[in-house]
ZAZA-119663 format. One record per residue: residue number from 1; x negated, y negated, z negated of N, C-alpha, C in turn; residue in three letters. Coordinates in nm, 4 decimals, always signed. Each point is the difference from the previous one (the first is absolute). Layout:
   i      nc1      nc2      nc3     cac1     cac2     cac3      cc1      cc2      cc3  aa
 NUM        X        Y        Z        X        Y        Z        X        Y        Z Ala
...
This chain:
   i      nc1      nc2      nc3     cac1     cac2     cac3      cc1      cc2      cc3  aa
   1 -11.0681  -0.1647 -19.2945  +0.0575  +0.0394  -0.0319  +0.0609  -0.0608  +0.1368 Met
   2  +0.1258  +0.1327  +0.0088  +0.0814  -0.0504  +0.0790  +0.0992  -0.1765  -0.0151 Lys
   3  +0.0027  -0.0230  +0.1277  +0.0992  -0.1054  -0.0113  +0.1081  +0.0591  +0.0344 Leu
   4  +0.1643  -0.1073  -0.0732  +0.1258  +0.0338  +0.0535  +0.0013  -0.0091  +0.2034 Pro
   5  +0.0823  +0.0703  +0.0355  +0.0489  +0.0269  +0.0996  +0.0054  -0.1342  +0.1026 Pro
   6  -0.0420  -0.0100  +0.0568  +0.0463  -0.1952  +0.1189  -0.0283  -0.0379  -0.0975 Ser
   7  -0.1432  -0.0704  -0.0479  -0.0742  -0.0275  -0.0609  -0.0578  -0.1201  +0.0980 Tyr
   8  -0.0237  -0.1404  -0.0183  -0.0599  -0.0120  +0.1084  -0.1297  -0.0042  +0.0517 Pro
   9  -0.0853  +0.0781  +0.0904  -0.1653  -0.0755  +0.0267  -0.0295  +0.1530  -0.0584 Leu
  10  +0.0147  +0.0171  -0.1192  -0.0628  +0.1406  -0.0310  +0.0885  +0.0967  -0.0592 Ala
  11  -0.0564  +0.1686  -0.0577  +0.0570  +0.0800  +0.0093  -0.0817  +0.0600  -0.2025 Asp
  12  -0.1000  -0.1014  +0.0383  -0.0405  +0.1466  -0.1205  -0.1209  -0.1490  -0.0939 Val
  13  +0.0086  -0.0008  -0.1074  -0.1496  -0.0889  -0.0929  -0.0758  +0.0818  -0.0879 Gln
  14  -0.0458  -0.0791  -0.0355  -0.1335  +0.0475  -0.0879  +0.0666  -0.0486  -0.1825 Cys
  15  +0.0018  +0.0843  -0.0787  +0.0804  -0.0568  -0.1543  -0.0975  -0.0593  -0.0717 Thr
  16  -0.1170  -0.0215  +0.0502  -0.0499  -0.0955  -0.0682  -0.0767  -0.1117  -0.0073 Gly
  17  +0.0402  +0.0099  +0.1838  -0.0179  -0.1854  +0.0857  +0.0702  +0.0115  +0.0746 Cys
  18  -0.0398  -0.1167  +0.1022  +0.0921  -0.0772  +0.0497  +0.0297  +0.0444  +0.1610 Val
  19  -0.0661  +0.0976  -0.0214  -0.0497  +0.0943  +0.1591  +0.1418  +0.0653  +0.0714 Phe
  20  +0.0667  -0.0428  +0.0601  +0.0920  +0.0499  +0.1386  -0.0588  +0.0539  +0.1259 Arg
  21  +0.0560  +0.0846  -0.0111  -0.0031  +0.0958  +0.2014  +0.0824  +0.0212  +0.0464 Ala
  22  +0.0635  +0.0474  +0.1218  +0.0791  +0.0773  +0.0714  -0.0665  +0.0862  +0.0575 Gln
  23  +0.0906  +0.1374  +0.0148  +0.0526  +0.0893  +0.0165  -0.0074  +0.0196  +0.1384 Val
  24  -0.0854  +0.0860  +0.0564  +0.1251  +0.0750  +0.1673  -0.0633  +0.1405  +0.0341 Lys
  25  +0.1116  +0.0886  +0.0589  -0.0814  +0.1420  -0.0371  +0.0467  -0.0171  +0.1508 Thr
  26  -0.0585  +0.0882  +0.0794  +0.0042  -0.0176  +0.1485  -0.0468  +0.1655  +0.0334 Ala
  27  +0.1130  +0.0750  +0.0817  +0.0278  +0.1844  +0.0082  -0.1328  -0.0337  +0.1365 Ser
  28  -0.0723  -0.0201  +0.0008  -0.1577  +0.0235  +0.0816  -0.1381  -0.0111  -0.0621 Ser
  29  -0.0747  +0.0114  +0.0795  -0.1588  +0.0240  -0.0192  -0.0462  -0.1340  -0.0135 Arg
  30  -0.0463  -0.0809  -0.0815  -0.0398  -0.1224  -0.0314  +0.0443  -0.0644  +0.1659 Pro
  31  -0.0062  -0.1586  +0.0064  +0.0158  -0.0186  +0.1115  -0.0431  -0.2178  -0.0220 Lys
  32  +0.0506  -0.0176  +0.0604  -0.1297  -0.1454  +0.0155  +0.1564  -0.1154  -0.0100 Lys
  33  +0.1362  +0.1056  +0.0266  +0.1353  -0.1275  -0.0413  +0.0943  +0.0812  -0.0431 Ala
  34  +0.0543  -0.0395  -0.0905  +0.1207  +0.0776  -0.1362  +0.1390  -0.1405  +0.0067 Ile
  35  +0.1037  +0.1136  -0.0302  +0.1401  -0.0943  -0.0210  -0.0444  -0.0986  -0.1005 Arg
  36  +0.0932  -0.1820  +0.0342  -0.0482  +0.0157  -0.1099  +0.1081  -0.0635  -0.0958 Gly
  37  +0.0848  -0.0885  -0.0153  +0.1061  -0.0525  -0.0479  +0.0473  -0.1176  +0.0403 Ala
  38  +0.1036  -0.0370  -0.0668  +0.1151  -0.1188  +0.0254  -0.1166  -0.1333  +0.0158 Gly
  39  +0.0150  -0.1102  +0.1394  -0.1190  -0.0291  +0.0527  +0.0930  -0.1639  -0.0824 Trp
  40  +0.1086  -0.0349  -0.0655  -0.0313  -0.0928  -0.0857  -0.0390  -0.1035  -0.1084 Asp
  41  -0.0011  +0.1366  -0.1107  -0.0149  +0.0134  -0.1230  -0.2408  -0.0242  +0.0333 Ile
  42  -0.0596  +0.0593  +0.0855  -0.0931  -0.0562  +0.0433  -0.0596  -0.0995  +0.0332 Ile
  43  +0.1270  -0.0872  +0.1009  -0.0672  -0.0825  +0.0689  +0.0587  -0.1106  -0.0953 Glu
  44  +0.0518  -0.0014  -0.1058  +0.0090  -0.1491  -0.0822  -0.1447  +0.0451  -0.0990 Lys
  45  -0.0493  +0.1117  -0.0361  -0.0520  -0.0204  -0.0731  -0.1461  -0.0258  +0.0780 Val
  46  -0.0465  +0.0054  +0.1484  -0.0975  -0.0107  +0.0626  +0.0208  -0.1570  +0.0205 Leu
  47  +0.1065  -0.0230  +0.0712  +0.0282  -0.1523  -0.0299  +0.0014  -0.1237  -0.1169 Lys
  48  +0.0043  +0.1113  -0.1496  -0.0736  -0.0505  -0.1154  -0.1820  -0.0343  -0.0699 Ala
  49  -0.0154  +0.0371  +0.1139  -0.1502  +0.0429  -0.0256  -0.0349  +0.1494  -0.0752 Gly
  50  +0.0825  +0.0539  -0.0047  -0.0588  +0.1321  -0.0721  -0.0351  +0.0855  +0.0929 Tyr
  51  -0.0750  +0.1200  -0.0505  -0.0687  +0.1237  +0.0852  +0.0882  +0.1556  -0.0281 Gln
  52  +0.0304  -0.0053  +0.1432  +0.0882  +0.1639  -0.0284  -0.0862  +0.0410  -0.1082 Ala
  53  +0.1031  +0.1082  -0.0413  -0.0768  +0.0527  -0.0815  -0.0287  +0.1808  +0.0286 Pro
  54  -0.1215  +0.0194  -0.0529  -0.0719  +0.0951  +0.0396  +0.1224  +0.1628  +0.0213 Pro
  55  -0.0540  +0.0890  +0.0357  +0.0604  +0.0729  +0.1164  -0.0882  +0.1137  -0.0509 Leu
  56  +0.1360  +0.0759  -0.0527  -0.0829  +0.1740  -0.0450  +0.0822  +0.0839  +0.1272 Ile
  57  -0.0651  +0.0619  +0.0942  +0.0409  +0.0944  +0.0853  +0.0294  +0.1370  -0.0249 Ala
  58  +0.1347  +0.0948  -0.0522  -0.0866  +0.0898  +0.0031  +0.0494  +0.0723  +0.1514 His
  59  -0.0551  +0.0678  +0.0358  -0.0377  +0.1232  +0.1662  +0.0353  +0.1179  -0.0207 Phe
  60  +0.1080  +0.0452  +0.0343  +0.0453  +0.1641  -0.0241  +0.0021  +0.0570  +0.1351 Val
  61  -0.0628  +0.1080  +0.0182  -0.0102  +0.0816  +0.1170  +0.0270  +0.1350  +0.0210 Trp
  62  +0.0522  +0.0445  +0.1494  -0.0452  +0.1784  -0.0683  -0.0890  +0.0417  +0.1443 Asn
  63  -0.0949  +0.0853  -0.0706  -0.1460  +0.0621  +0.1168  +0.0595  +0.1182  +0.0364 Glu
  64  +0.0363  +0.1133  +0.0166  -0.0552  +0.1560  +0.0388  +0.1006  +0.0235  -0.1844 Ala
  65  +0.1101  -0.1098  -0.0053  +0.0950  +0.0793  -0.1213  -0.0750  -0.0320  -0.1235 Gly
  66  -0.1246  -0.1077  -0.0007  -0.0739  -0.0065  -0.1443  +0.0642  -0.1522  -0.0015 Val
  67  +0.0558  -0.0334  -0.0935  +0.0740  -0.1799  -0.0222  -0.1330  -0.0661  -0.0386 Glu
  68  -0.0209  -0.0799  +0.0421  -0.1390  -0.1201  -0.0489  +0.0947  -0.1302  -0.0591 His
  69  -0.0907  -0.0505  -0.0324  -0.0110  -0.0968  -0.0434  -0.0849  -0.1618  -0.0580 His
  70  -0.0107  -0.0942  +0.0250  -0.1002  -0.1333  -0.0004  +0.0637  -0.0519  -0.0631 Gln
  71  -0.0356  -0.0747  -0.1075  +0.0421  -0.1308  -0.1098  -0.0867  -0.0924  +0.0702 Val
  72  +0.0371  -0.1355  +0.0622  -0.1121  -0.0993  +0.0298  +0.0124  -0.1073  -0.0111 Val
  73  -0.0807  -0.0681  -0.1098  +0.0395  -0.1746  -0.0039  -0.0653  -0.1013  +0.0136 Phe
  74  +0.1322  -0.0520  +0.0798  -0.0697  -0.1627  +0.0638  +0.0091  -0.0914  -0.1085 Tyr
  75  -0.1144  -0.0328  -0.0041  +0.0160  -0.1077  -0.1386  +0.0080  -0.2101  +0.0575 Pro
  76  -0.0605  +0.0768  +0.1452  +0.0796  -0.1481  +0.0356  +0.0602  +0.0004  +0.1125 Phe
  77  +0.1201  -0.0408  +0.0343  +0.0616  +0.0292  +0.1298  +0.0131  -0.1413  +0.0374 Val
  78  -0.0296  -0.0839  +0.1216  -0.0377  -0.0965  +0.0160  +0.1443  -0.0335  +0.1208 Pro
  79  +0.0401  -0.1239  +0.0473  +0.0931  -0.0606  +0.0544  +0.0281  +0.0755  +0.1574 Lys
  80  -0.1395  -0.0040  +0.0686  +0.0250  +0.0703  +0.0968  +0.0248  +0.1573  +0.0120 Arg
  81  +0.0007  +0.0830  -0.1351  +0.0186  +0.1253  +0.0120  +0.1719  +0.0317  +0.0236 Cys
  82  +0.0365  -0.1125  -0.0404  +0.1663  +0.0257  -0.0069  +0.0684  -0.0643  +0.1115 Leu
  83  +0.0120  +0.1077  +0.0954  +0.1023  -0.0482  +0.1342  +0.1605  +0.0165  -0.0471 Ser
  84  +0.0649  -0.0721  +0.0018  +0.1324  -0.0415  +0.0110  +0.0792  +0.0334  +0.1412 Lys
  85  +0.1227  +0.0760  -0.0670  +0.0846  +0.0799  +0.1292  +0.1465  -0.0527  -0.0771 Tyr
  86  +0.1010  +0.0358  +0.1261  +0.1195  +0.0205  -0.0492  +0.0684  +0.1235  +0.0814 Gln
  87  +0.1067  +0.0219  -0.1197  +0.0948  +0.1425  +0.0081  +0.0928  -0.0266  +0.1275 Leu
  88  -0.0105  +0.0723  +0.0798  +0.1533  -0.0380  +0.1377  +0.0573  +0.0383  -0.0951 Lys
  89  +0.1244  -0.0736  +0.1162  +0.2052  -0.0637  -0.0330  +0.0461  +0.1467  -0.0722 Pro
  90  -0.0514  +0.1072  +0.0802  +0.0536  +0.1184  -0.0562  -0.0350  +0.0975  -0.0857 Thr
  91  -0.0799  -0.0888  -0.0893  -0.0934  +0.0769  -0.0802  +0.0844  -0.0235  -0.1514 Ala
  92  +0.0086  +0.1423  -0.1220  +0.0709  -0.0253  -0.0590  +0.0116  -0.1571  -0.0883 Arg
  93  -0.1037  -0.0158  -0.0020  -0.0904  -0.1276  -0.0757  +0.0288  -0.1407  +0.1089 Arg
  94  +0.1097  +0.0138  +0.0946  -0.0261  -0.0925  +0.0907  -0.0797  -0.1438  +0.0517 Ala
  95  -0.1625  -0.0261  +0.0225  -0.0140  -0.1109  +0.0747  -0.0891  -0.0039  -0.0912 Asn
  96  -0.0418  +0.0769  -0.1370  -0.0408  -0.0295  -0.1177  -0.1706  -0.0326  -0.0319 Tyr
  97  -0.0450  -0.0746  +0.0378  -0.1322  -0.0441  +0.0006  -0.1093  +0.0236  -0.0841 Lys
  98  -0.0668  +0.1115  +0.0137  -0.1034  +0.0670  -0.0702  -0.1379  +0.0426  +0.0484 Met
  99  -0.1191  -0.0277  -0.0487  -0.1495  +0.0178  +0.0686  -0.0212  +0.1768  -0.0256 Phe
 100  -0.1187  -0.0028  +0.0662  -0.0848  +0.1211  -0.0338  -0.1379  -0.0600  -0.0334 Asn
 101  -0.0353  +0.1400  -0.0640  -0.2244  -0.0065  -0.0317  -0.0471  -0.0068  +0.1689 Tyr
 102  -0.0783  -0.0567  +0.0156  -0.0803  +0.0405  +0.1500  -0.1245  +0.0047  -0.0321 Val
 103  -0.0876  -0.0302  +0.1181  -0.1025  +0.0592  -0.0173  -0.1179  -0.0057  -0.1747 Asp
 104  +0.0616  +0.1135  -0.0962  -0.0431  +0.0334  -0.1219  -0.1304  +0.0705  +0.0052 Leu
 105  -0.0456  +0.0471  +0.1465  -0.1355  +0.0229  +0.0656  -0.0828  -0.0736  -0.0100 Asp
 106  +0.0247  -0.1861  -0.0938  -0.1240  -0.0940  +0.1151  +0.0010  -0.0431  -0.1883 Thr
 107  +0.0390  +0.0051  -0.1234  +0.0151  -0.0422  -0.1403  -0.0412  +0.0787  -0.0984 Ile
 108  -0.0865  -0.0852  -0.0170  -0.0266  +0.1358  -0.1987  +0.0814  +0.0944  -0.0460 Pro
 109  -0.0404  +0.1229  +0.0181  +0.0551  +0.0646  -0.0545  -0.0714  +0.1178  -0.0774 Ser
 110  +0.0830  +0.0640  -0.1383  -0.0666  +0.1364  -0.0542  +0.1436  +0.0378  -0.0212 Met
 111  -0.1148  +0.1826  +0.0365  +0.1073  +0.0943  -0.0461  +0.0050  +0.0165  -0.1257 Val
 112  +0.1086  +0.0890  -0.0722  -0.0433  +0.0022  -0.1295  +0.0789  +0.1056  -0.0352 Leu
 113  +0.0206  +0.1009  +0.1380  +0.0620  +0.1436  -0.0958  +0.0082  +0.0104  +0.1848 His
 114  -0.0286  +0.1737  +0.0089  +0.0450  +0.1065  +0.0886  -0.0759  +0.0877  +0.0247 Glu
 115  +0.0912  +0.1382  +0.0695  +0.0014  +0.1199  -0.0146  +0.0315  +0.0286  +0.0898 Asn
């Protein structure tokens, strides 16, 4: 089921168990780096000794007028795949600390759906 907006670190959860995951959509072909979210909460989770939540990445792109989709599941996202950065002072959320998922091509994954 979908979790409420702005729920920390997870977008969906299983109604029958404790599984939660973060879902990200990228308007591109599958790639090794995608935008993450706010850094502060993930930093606290990692410092407490917990793992980053699993990631479900939905890639959407157009090729020759045909829309393509690929949904990829990354069950274990190590800390080395989280790259911290800070928004510019002129951004809408000036100086906000965020992270990107990087090197996704180096970690275990499985394609859940594609067309």
